[in-house]
TORFI-731277 format. One record per residue: residue number from 1; x, y negated, z negated of N, C-alpha, C in turn; residue in three letters. Coordinates in Angstrom, 2 decimals, decimal comma. Example, Ala and Ser with C-alpha at 12.3 -4.5 7.8 and 13.67 -1.06 7.14 Angstrom:
# TORFI-731277
<rec><resi>1</resi><n_px>13,19</n_px><n_py>5,69</n_py><n_pz>-7,80</n_pz><ca_px>12,30</ca_px><ca_py>4,50</ca_py><ca_pz>-7,80</ca_pz><c_px>13,20</c_px><c_py>3,30</c_py><c_pz>-7,80</c_pz><resn>Ala</resn></rec>
<rec><resi>2</resi><n_px>12,85</n_px><n_py>2,25</n_py><n_pz>-7,08</n_pz><ca_px>13,67</ca_px><ca_py>1,06</ca_py><ca_pz>-7,14</ca_pz><c_px>12,90</c_px><c_py>-0,03</c_py><c_pz>-7,87</c_pz><resn>Ser</resn></rec>
This chain:
# TORFI-731277
<rec><resi>1</resi><n_px>-127,26</n_px><n_py>-43,08</n_py><n_pz>-70,76</n_pz><ca_px>-127,14</ca_px><ca_py>-44,92</ca_py><ca_pz>-70,98</ca_pz><c_px>-125,75</c_px><c_py>-44,43</c_py><c_pz>-70,43</c_pz><resn>Unk</resn></rec>
<rec><resi>2</resi><n_px>-124,82</n_px><n_py>-43,90</n_py><n_pz>-70,68</n_pz><ca_px>-123,44</ca_px><ca_py>-43,74</ca_py><ca_pz>-71,06</ca_pz><c_px>-123,26</c_px><c_py>-43,57</c_py><c_pz>-69,09</c_pz><resn>Unk</resn></rec>
<rec><resi>3</resi><n_px>-124,11</n_px><n_py>-42,40</n_py><n_pz>-68,94</n_pz><ca_px>-123,89</ca_px><ca_py>-41,83</ca_py><ca_pz>-67,57</ca_pz><c_px>-124,25</c_px><c_py>-43,30</c_py><c_pz>-66,54</c_pz><resn>Unk</resn></rec>
<rec><resi>4</resi><n_px>-125,02</n_px><n_py>-43,82</n_py><n_pz>-66,75</n_pz><ca_px>-125,60</ca_px><ca_py>-44,84</ca_py><ca_pz>-66,09</ca_pz><c_px>-124,40</c_px><c_py>-46,08</c_py><c_pz>-65,83</c_pz><resn>Unk</resn></rec>
<rec><resi>5</resi><n_px>-123,89</n_px><n_py>-46,45</n_py><n_pz>-67,33</n_pz><ca_px>-122,85</ca_px><ca_py>-47,42</ca_py><ca_pz>-66,75</ca_pz><c_px>-121,91</c_px><c_py>-46,82</c_py><c_pz>-66,24</c_pz><resn>Unk</resn></rec>
<rec><resi>6</resi><n_px>-121,20</n_px><n_py>-45,67</n_py><n_pz>-66,36</n_pz><ca_px>-120,13</ca_px><ca_py>-44,99</ca_py><ca_pz>-65,92</ca_pz><c_px>-120,65</c_px><c_py>-45,05</c_py><c_pz>-63,98</c_pz><resn>Unk</resn></rec>
<rec><resi>7</resi><n_px>-121,62</n_px><n_py>-44,37</n_py><n_pz>-64,10</n_pz><ca_px>-122,20</ca_px><ca_py>-44,61</ca_py><ca_pz>-62,46</ca_pz><c_px>-122,07</c_px><c_py>-46,20</c_py><c_pz>-61,76</c_pz><resn>Unk</resn></rec>
<rec><resi>8</resi><n_px>-122,61</n_px><n_py>-46,96</n_py><n_pz>-62,21</n_pz><ca_px>-122,31</ca_px><ca_py>-48,44</ca_py><ca_pz>-61,86</ca_pz><c_px>-120,87</c_px><c_py>-48,77</c_py><c_pz>-62,21</c_pz><resn>Unk</resn></rec>
<rec><resi>9</resi><n_px>-120,04</n_px><n_py>-48,53</n_py><n_pz>-62,65</n_pz><ca_px>-118,55</ca_px><ca_py>-48,88</ca_py><ca_pz>-62,84</ca_pz><c_px>-117,93</c_px><c_py>-48,28</c_py><c_pz>-61,38</c_pz><resn>Unk</resn></rec>
<rec><resi>10</resi><n_px>-118,32</n_px><n_py>-46,99</n_py><n_pz>-60,97</n_pz><ca_px>-117,75</ca_px><ca_py>-46,12</ca_py><ca_pz>-60,45</ca_pz><c_px>-118,24</c_px><c_py>-46,69</c_py><c_pz>-58,72</c_pz><resn>Unk</resn></rec>
<rec><resi>11</resi><n_px>-119,55</n_px><n_py>-47,42</n_py><n_pz>-58,63</n_pz><ca_px>-120,14</ca_px><ca_py>-47,80</ca_py><ca_pz>-57,45</ca_pz><c_px>-119,11</c_px><c_py>-48,93</c_py><c_pz>-57,35</c_pz><resn>Unk</resn></rec>
<rec><resi>12</resi><n_px>-119,32</n_px><n_py>-49,93</n_py><n_pz>-58,40</n_pz><ca_px>-118,26</ca_px><ca_py>-51,41</ca_py><ca_pz>-58,23</ca_pz><c_px>-116,99</c_px><c_py>-50,77</c_py><c_pz>-57,77</c_pz><resn>Unk</resn></rec>
<rec><resi>13</resi><n_px>-116,25</n_px><n_py>-50,11</n_py><n_pz>-58,42</n_pz><ca_px>-115,11</ca_px><ca_py>-49,84</ca_py><ca_pz>-58,15</ca_pz><c_px>-114,74</c_px><c_py>-49,27</c_py><c_pz>-56,57</c_pz><resn>Unk</resn></rec>
<rec><resi>14</resi><n_px>-115,88</n_px><n_py>-48,52</n_py><n_pz>-56,30</n_pz><ca_px>-116,15</ca_px><ca_py>-48,23</ca_py><ca_pz>-54,61</ca_pz><c_px>-116,14</c_px><c_py>-49,34</c_py><c_pz>-53,55</c_pz><resn>Unk</resn></rec>
<rec><resi>15</resi><n_px>-117,19</n_px><n_py>-49,81</n_py><n_pz>-53,92</n_pz><ca_px>-117,33</ca_px><ca_py>-51,49</ca_py><ca_pz>-53,12</ca_pz><c_px>-115,99</c_px><c_py>-51,95</c_py><c_pz>-53,21</c_pz><resn>Unk</resn></rec>
<rec><resi>16</resi><n_px>-115,39</n_px><n_py>-52,13</n_py><n_pz>-54,41</n_pz><ca_px>-113,85</ca_px><ca_py>-53,42</ca_py><ca_pz>-54,35</ca_pz><c_px>-112,66</c_px><c_py>-52,76</c_py><c_pz>-53,32</c_pz><resn>Unk</resn></rec>
<rec><resi>17</resi><n_px>-112,71</n_px><n_py>-51,01</n_py><n_pz>-53,69</n_pz><ca_px>-111,98</ca_px><ca_py>-50,66</ca_py><ca_pz>-52,87</ca_pz><c_px>-112,05</c_px><c_py>-50,58</c_py><c_pz>-50,97</c_pz><resn>Unk</resn></rec>
<rec><resi>18</resi><n_px>-113,43</n_px><n_py>-50,39</n_py><n_pz>-50,87</n_pz><ca_px>-113,80</ca_px><ca_py>-50,16</ca_py><ca_pz>-49,92</ca_pz><c_px>-113,94</c_px><c_py>-51,72</c_py><c_pz>-49,08</c_pz><resn>Unk</resn></rec>
<rec><resi>19</resi><n_px>-113,84</n_px><n_py>-52,82</n_py><n_pz>-49,64</n_pz><ca_px>-114,03</ca_px><ca_py>-54,01</ca_py><ca_pz>-49,07</ca_pz><c_px>-112,30</c_px><c_py>-54,46</c_py><c_pz>-48,96</c_pz><resn>Unk</resn></rec>
<rec><resi>20</resi><n_px>-111,31</n_px><n_py>-53,70</n_py><n_pz>-49,62</n_pz><ca_px>-110,45</ca_px><ca_py>-54,00</ca_py><ca_pz>-49,15</ca_pz><c_px>-109,60</c_px><c_py>-53,82</c_py><c_pz>-48,21</c_pz><resn>Unk</resn></rec>
<rec><resi>21</resi><n_px>-110,26</n_px><n_py>-53,00</n_py><n_pz>-47,49</n_pz><ca_px>-109,71</ca_px><ca_py>-51,97</ca_py><ca_pz>-46,61</ca_pz><c_px>-109,72</c_px><c_py>-52,98</c_py><c_pz>-45,29</c_pz><resn>Unk</resn></rec>
<rec><resi>22</resi><n_px>-109,46</n_px><n_py>-52,83</n_py><n_pz>-44,55</n_pz><ca_px>-109,39</ca_px><ca_py>-54,08</ca_py><ca_pz>-43,19</ca_pz><c_px>-108,64</c_px><c_py>-52,68</c_py><c_pz>-42,13</c_pz><resn>Unk</resn></rec>
<rec><resi>23</resi><n_px>-109,14</n_px><n_py>-53,74</n_py><n_pz>-40,99</n_pz><ca_px>-108,38</ca_px><ca_py>-52,96</ca_py><ca_pz>-39,49</ca_pz><c_px>-106,99</c_px><c_py>-53,51</c_py><c_pz>-39,66</c_pz><resn>Unk</resn></rec>
<rec><resi>24</resi><n_px>-106,54</n_px><n_py>-54,17</n_py><n_pz>-40,38</n_pz><ca_px>-104,84</ca_px><ca_py>-54,58</ca_py><ca_pz>-40,17</ca_pz><c_px>-104,69</c_px><c_py>-55,67</c_py><c_pz>-39,10</c_pz><resn>Unk</resn></rec>
<rec><resi>25</resi><n_px>-105,44</n_px><n_py>-56,44</n_py><n_pz>-38,39</n_pz><ca_px>-105,21</ca_px><ca_py>-56,77</ca_py><ca_pz>-37,17</ca_pz><c_px>-105,68</c_px><c_py>-58,23</c_py><c_pz>-37,59</c_pz><resn>Unk</resn></rec>
<rec><resi>26</resi><n_px>-104,16</n_px><n_py>-58,69</n_py><n_pz>-37,44</n_pz><ca_px>-104,73</ca_px><ca_py>-60,32</ca_py><ca_pz>-38,48</ca_pz><c_px>-104,41</c_px><c_py>-61,16</c_py><c_pz>-37,30</c_pz><resn>Unk</resn></rec>
<rec><resi>27</resi><n_px>-105,29</n_px><n_py>-62,37</n_py><n_pz>-37,37</n_pz><ca_px>-105,38</ca_px><ca_py>-63,31</ca_py><ca_pz>-36,28</ca_pz><c_px>-104,39</c_px><c_py>-64,47</c_py><c_pz>-36,48</c_pz><resn>Unk</resn></rec>
<rec><resi>28</resi><n_px>-103,83</n_px><n_py>-64,90</n_py><n_pz>-35,34</n_pz><ca_px>-102,81</ca_px><ca_py>-65,96</ca_py><ca_pz>-35,37</ca_pz><c_px>-103,71</c_px><c_py>-67,41</c_py><c_pz>-35,85</c_pz><resn>Unk</resn></rec>
<rec><resi>29</resi><n_px>-102,69</n_px><n_py>-68,02</n_py><n_pz>-37,23</n_pz><ca_px>-103,32</ca_px><ca_py>-69,31</ca_py><ca_pz>-36,96</ca_pz><c_px>-103,49</c_px><c_py>-69,99</c_py><c_pz>-36,06</c_pz><resn>Unk</resn></rec>
<rec><resi>30</resi><n_px>-104,37</n_px><n_py>-70,95</n_py><n_pz>-35,94</n_pz><ca_px>-104,57</ca_px><ca_py>-72,26</ca_py><ca_pz>-35,13</ca_pz><c_px>-103,81</c_px><c_py>-73,18</c_py><c_pz>-35,12</c_pz><resn>Unk</resn></rec>
<rec><resi>31</resi><n_px>-103,05</n_px><n_py>-73,82</n_py><n_pz>-34,41</n_pz><ca_px>-101,96</ca_px><ca_py>-74,97</ca_py><ca_pz>-34,23</ca_pz><c_px>-102,81</c_px><c_py>-75,77</c_py><c_pz>-34,94</c_pz><resn>Unk</resn></rec>
<rec><resi>32</resi><n_px>-102,47</n_px><n_py>-77,08</n_py><n_pz>-35,73</n_pz><ca_px>-103,15</ca_px><ca_py>-78,10</ca_py><ca_pz>-36,25</ca_pz><c_px>-102,91</c_px><c_py>-78,92</c_py><c_pz>-34,99</c_pz><resn>Unk</resn></rec>
<rec><resi>33</resi><n_px>-104,09</n_px><n_py>-79,56</n_py><n_pz>-35,04</n_pz><ca_px>-104,63</ca_px><ca_py>-80,70</ca_py><ca_pz>-34,30</ca_pz><c_px>-104,63</c_px><c_py>-82,01</c_py><c_pz>-34,71</c_pz><resn>Unk</resn></rec>
<rec><resi>34</resi><n_px>-103,96</n_px><n_py>-82,73</n_py><n_pz>-33,99</n_pz><ca_px>-103,75</ca_px><ca_py>-84,01</ca_py><ca_pz>-33,90</ca_pz><c_px>-105,24</c_px><c_py>-84,63</c_py><c_pz>-34,87</c_pz><resn>Unk</resn></rec>
<rec><resi>35</resi><n_px>-104,73</n_px><n_py>-85,32</n_py><n_pz>-36,02</n_pz><ca_px>-105,64</ca_px><ca_py>-86,27</ca_py><ca_pz>-36,68</ca_pz><c_px>-105,57</c_px><c_py>-87,88</c_py><c_pz>-36,68</c_pz><resn>Unk</resn></rec>
<rec><resi>36</resi><n_px>-106,78</n_px><n_py>-88,36</n_py><n_pz>-37,16</n_pz><ca_px>-106,41</ca_px><ca_py>-90,02</ca_py><ca_pz>-37,58</ca_pz><c_px>-105,31</c_px><c_py>-89,95</c_py><c_pz>-38,74</c_pz><resn>Unk</resn></rec>
<rec><resi>37</resi><n_px>-105,32</n_px><n_py>-88,89</n_py><n_pz>-39,49</n_pz><ca_px>-104,27</ca_px><ca_py>-89,15</ca_py><ca_pz>-40,78</ca_pz><c_px>-102,77</c_px><c_py>-88,99</c_py><c_pz>-40,34</c_pz><resn>Unk</resn></rec>
<rec><resi>38</resi><n_px>-102,44</n_px><n_py>-88,83</n_py><n_pz>-39,16</n_pz><ca_px>-101,19</ca_px><ca_py>-88,16</ca_py><ca_pz>-38,65</ca_pz><c_px>-100,03</c_px><c_py>-89,25</c_py><c_pz>-39,13</c_pz><resn>Unk</resn></rec>
<rec><resi>39</resi><n_px>-100,44</n_px><n_py>-90,46</n_py><n_pz>-38,80</n_pz><ca_px>-99,70</ca_px><ca_py>-91,76</ca_py><ca_pz>-38,78</ca_pz><c_px>-99,28</c_px><c_py>-91,86</c_py><c_pz>-40,66</c_pz><resn>Unk</resn></rec>
<rec><resi>40</resi><n_px>-100,74</n_px><n_py>-91,41</n_py><n_pz>-41,14</n_pz><ca_px>-100,20</ca_px><ca_py>-91,86</ca_py><ca_pz>-42,81</ca_pz><c_px>-99,21</c_px><c_py>-90,43</c_py><c_pz>-43,25</c_pz><resn>Unk</resn></rec>
<rec><resi>41</resi><n_px>-99,64</n_px><n_py>-89,47</n_py><n_pz>-42,78</n_pz><ca_px>-98,47</ca_px><ca_py>-88,16</ca_py><ca_pz>-43,24</ca_pz><c_px>-97,32</c_px><c_py>-88,54</c_py><c_pz>-43,02</c_pz><resn>Unk</resn></rec>
<rec><resi>42</resi><n_px>-97,07</n_px><n_py>-88,99</n_py><n_pz>-41,54</n_pz><ca_px>-95,54</ca_px><ca_py>-89,35</ca_py><ca_pz>-41,28</ca_pz><c_px>-95,00</c_px><c_py>-90,32</c_py><c_pz>-42,06</c_pz><resn>Unk</resn></rec>
<rec><resi>43</resi><n_px>-95,81</n_px><n_py>-91,28</n_py><n_pz>-42,54</n_pz><ca_px>-95,37</ca_px><ca_py>-92,36</ca_py><ca_pz>-43,12</ca_pz><c_px>-94,85</c_px><c_py>-92,12</c_py><c_pz>-44,58</c_pz><resn>Unk</resn></rec>
<rec><resi>44</resi><n_px>-95,73</n_px><n_py>-90,99</n_py><n_pz>-45,10</n_pz><ca_px>-95,64</ca_px><ca_py>-90,60</ca_py><ca_pz>-46,70</ca_pz><c_px>-94,11</c_px><c_py>-89,51</c_py><c_pz>-46,53</c_pz><resn>Unk</resn></rec>
<rec><resi>45</resi><n_px>-94,23</n_px><n_py>-88,50</n_py><n_pz>-45,63</n_pz><ca_px>-93,17</ca_px><ca_py>-88,07</ca_py><ca_pz>-45,00</ca_pz><c_px>-91,49</c_px><c_py>-89,08</c_py><c_pz>-45,20</c_pz><resn>Unk</resn></rec>
<rec><resi>46</resi><n_px>-91,82</n_px><n_py>-89,97</n_py><n_pz>-44,39</n_pz><ca_px>-90,41</ca_px><ca_py>-90,96</ca_py><ca_pz>-44,33</ca_pz><c_px>-90,15</c_px><c_py>-91,58</c_py><c_pz>-45,68</c_pz><resn>Unk</resn></rec>
<rec><resi>47</resi><n_px>-90,92</n_px><n_py>-91,84</n_py><n_pz>-46,56</n_pz><ca_px>-91,06</ca_px><ca_py>-92,55</ca_py><ca_pz>-47,66</ca_pz><c_px>-90,44</c_px><c_py>-91,32</c_py><c_pz>-48,56</c_pz><resn>Unk</resn></rec>
<rec><resi>48</resi><n_px>-90,82</n_px><n_py>-90,39</n_py><n_pz>-48,58</n_pz><ca_px>-89,85</ca_px><ca_py>-88,95</ca_py><ca_pz>-49,42</ca_pz><c_px>-88,57</c_px><c_py>-88,88</c_py><c_pz>-48,89</c_pz><resn>Unk</resn></rec>
<rec><resi>49</resi><n_px>-88,13</n_px><n_py>-89,36</n_py><n_pz>-47,74</n_pz><ca_px>-86,95</ca_px><ca_py>-89,28</ca_py><ca_pz>-47,34</ca_pz><c_px>-86,21</c_px><c_py>-90,10</c_py><c_pz>-47,86</c_pz><resn>Unk</resn></rec>
<rec><resi>50</resi><n_px>-86,52</n_px><n_py>-91,16</n_py><n_pz>-47,69</n_pz><ca_px>-86,22</ca_px><ca_py>-92,78</ca_py><ca_pz>-48,70</ca_pz><c_px>-86,04</c_px><c_py>-92,39</c_py><c_pz>-49,61</c_pz><resn>Unk</resn></rec>
<rec><resi>51</resi><n_px>-86,92</n_px><n_py>-91,87</n_py><n_pz>-50,64</n_pz><ca_px>-86,60</ca_px><ca_py>-92,00</ca_py><ca_pz>-52,24</ca_pz><c_px>-85,60</c_px><c_py>-90,93</c_py><c_pz>-52,27</c_pz><resn>Unk</resn></rec>
<rec><resi>52</resi><n_px>-85,17</n_px><n_py>-89,42</n_py><n_pz>-51,40</n_pz><ca_px>-84,53</ca_px><ca_py>-88,58</ca_py><ca_pz>-51,43</ca_pz><c_px>-83,09</c_px><c_py>-88,86</c_py><c_pz>-51,82</c_pz><resn>Unk</resn></rec>
<rec><resi>53</resi><n_px>-83,20</n_px><n_py>-89,96</n_py><n_pz>-50,39</n_pz><ca_px>-81,78</ca_px><ca_py>-90,60</ca_py><ca_pz>-49,71</ca_pz><c_px>-81,32</c_px><c_py>-91,73</c_py><c_pz>-51,45</c_pz><resn>Unk</resn></rec>
<rec><resi>54</resi><n_px>-82,54</n_px><n_py>-92,34</n_py><n_pz>-52,12</n_pz><ca_px>-82,12</ca_px><ca_py>-93,45</ca_py><ca_pz>-53,43</ca_pz><c_px>-81,58</c_px><c_py>-92,62</c_py><c_pz>-54,44</c_pz><resn>Unk</resn></rec>
<rec><resi>55</resi><n_px>-82,48</n_px><n_py>-91,35</n_py><n_pz>-54,36</n_pz><ca_px>-82,42</ca_px><ca_py>-90,79</ca_py><ca_pz>-55,57</ca_pz><c_px>-80,48</c_px><c_py>-90,12</c_py><c_pz>-55,52</c_pz><resn>Unk</resn></rec>
<rec><resi>56</resi><n_px>-80,34</n_px><n_py>-89,34</n_py><n_pz>-54,42</n_pz><ca_px>-78,99</ca_px><ca_py>-88,84</ca_py><ca_pz>-54,10</ca_pz><c_px>-77,99</c_px><c_py>-89,90</c_py><c_pz>-54,27</c_pz><resn>Unk</resn></rec>
<rec><resi>57</resi><n_px>-78,05</n_px><n_py>-91,45</n_py><n_pz>-53,89</n_pz><ca_px>-77,07</ca_px><ca_py>-92,58</ca_py><ca_pz>-53,89</ca_pz><c_px>-77,02</c_px><c_py>-93,13</c_py><c_pz>-55,50</c_pz><resn>Unk</resn></rec>
<rec><resi>58</resi><n_px>-78,23</n_px><n_py>-92,82</n_py><n_pz>-56,20</n_pz><ca_px>-78,11</ca_px><ca_py>-93,15</ca_py><ca_pz>-57,30</ca_pz><c_px>-77,11</c_px><c_py>-92,23</c_py><c_pz>-58,49</c_pz><resn>Unk</resn></rec>
<rec><resi>59</resi><n_px>-77,34</n_px><n_py>-91,26</n_py><n_pz>-57,95</n_pz><ca_px>-76,89</ca_px><ca_py>-89,93</ca_py><ca_pz>-58,92</ca_pz><c_px>-75,16</c_px><c_py>-90,20</c_py><c_pz>-58,37</c_pz><resn>Unk</resn></rec>
<rec><resi>60</resi><n_px>-74,44</n_px><n_py>-90,49</n_py><n_pz>-56,95</n_pz><ca_px>-73,29</ca_px><ca_py>-90,72</ca_py><ca_pz>-56,71</ca_pz><c_px>-73,13</c_px><c_py>-91,97</c_py><c_pz>-57,75</c_pz><resn>Unk</resn></rec>
<rec><resi>61</resi><n_px>-73,60</n_px><n_py>-92,72</n_py><n_pz>-57,78</n_pz><ca_px>-72,86</ca_px><ca_py>-93,98</ca_py><ca_pz>-58,66</ca_pz><c_px>-72,95</c_px><c_py>-93,59</c_py><c_pz>-60,02</c_pz><resn>Unk</resn></rec>
<rec><resi>62</resi><n_px>-74,11</n_px><n_py>-92,99</n_py><n_pz>-60,47</n_pz><ca_px>-73,61</ca_px><ca_py>-92,41</ca_py><ca_pz>-62,33</ca_pz><c_px>-72,86</c_px><c_py>-91,84</c_py><c_pz>-62,21</c_pz><resn>Unk</resn></rec>
<rec><resi>63</resi><n_px>-72,24</n_px><n_py>-90,56</n_py><n_pz>-61,18</n_pz><ca_px>-71,19</ca_px><ca_py>-89,99</ca_py><ca_pz>-61,13</ca_pz><c_px>-69,96</c_px><c_py>-90,87</c_py><c_pz>-61,25</c_pz><resn>Unk</resn></rec>
<rec><resi>64</resi><n_px>-70,01</n_px><n_py>-91,99</n_py><n_pz>-60,75</n_pz><ca_px>-68,87</ca_px><ca_py>-92,86</ca_py><ca_pz>-60,42</ca_pz><c_px>-68,53</c_px><c_py>-93,57</c_py><c_pz>-61,70</c_pz><resn>Unk</resn></rec>
<rec><resi>65</resi><n_px>-69,68</n_px><n_py>-94,16</n_py><n_pz>-62,27</n_pz><ca_px>-69,76</ca_px><ca_py>-94,51</ca_py><ca_pz>-63,24</ca_pz><c_px>-69,02</c_px><c_py>-94,15</c_py><c_pz>-64,48</c_pz><resn>Unk</resn></rec>
<rec><resi>66</resi><n_px>-69,12</n_px><n_py>-92,79</n_py><n_pz>-64,51</n_pz><ca_px>-69,11</ca_px><ca_py>-91,88</ca_py><ca_pz>-65,65</ca_pz><c_px>-67,80</c_px><c_py>-91,63</c_py><c_pz>-65,29</c_pz><resn>Unk</resn></rec>
<rec><resi>67</resi><n_px>-67,05</n_px><n_py>-91,39</n_py><n_pz>-64,48</n_pz><ca_px>-65,58</ca_px><ca_py>-91,33</ca_py><ca_pz>-63,98</ca_pz><c_px>-64,99</c_px><c_py>-92,57</c_py><c_pz>-64,57</c_pz><resn>Unk</resn></rec>
<rec><resi>68</resi><n_px>-65,48</n_px><n_py>-93,50</n_py><n_pz>-64,05</n_pz><ca_px>-64,98</ca_px><ca_py>-94,96</ca_py><ca_pz>-64,49</ca_pz><c_px>-64,39</c_px><c_py>-95,08</c_py><c_pz>-66,15</c_pz><resn>Unk</resn></rec>
<rec><resi>69</resi><n_px>-65,67</n_px><n_py>-94,68</n_py><n_pz>-67,14</n_pz><ca_px>-65,60</ca_px><ca_py>-94,54</ca_py><ca_pz>-68,34</ca_pz><c_px>-64,74</c_px><c_py>-93,91</c_py><c_pz>-68,59</c_pz><resn>Unk</resn></rec>
<rec><resi>70</resi><n_px>-64,19</n_px><n_py>-92,79</n_py><n_pz>-68,31</n_pz><ca_px>-63,04</ca_px><ca_py>-91,57</ca_py><ca_pz>-68,50</ca_pz><c_px>-61,65</c_px><c_py>-92,03</c_py><c_pz>-68,84</c_pz><resn>Unk</resn></rec>
């Protein structure tokens, strides 16, 4: 019984080790193609940029307010 479990475990281990070995040649990723969602993603990117600017400006104003209170 133990021999059977050991044999199965070793077989599984060898299969996993063998599947991890590859040729080492990697394919270059394909360039992204344009899609119908491109305008939406660019709009989201612009909205994130505006949000970042607003957050930075709010931090500047908060810093100025704290400076005036002192």
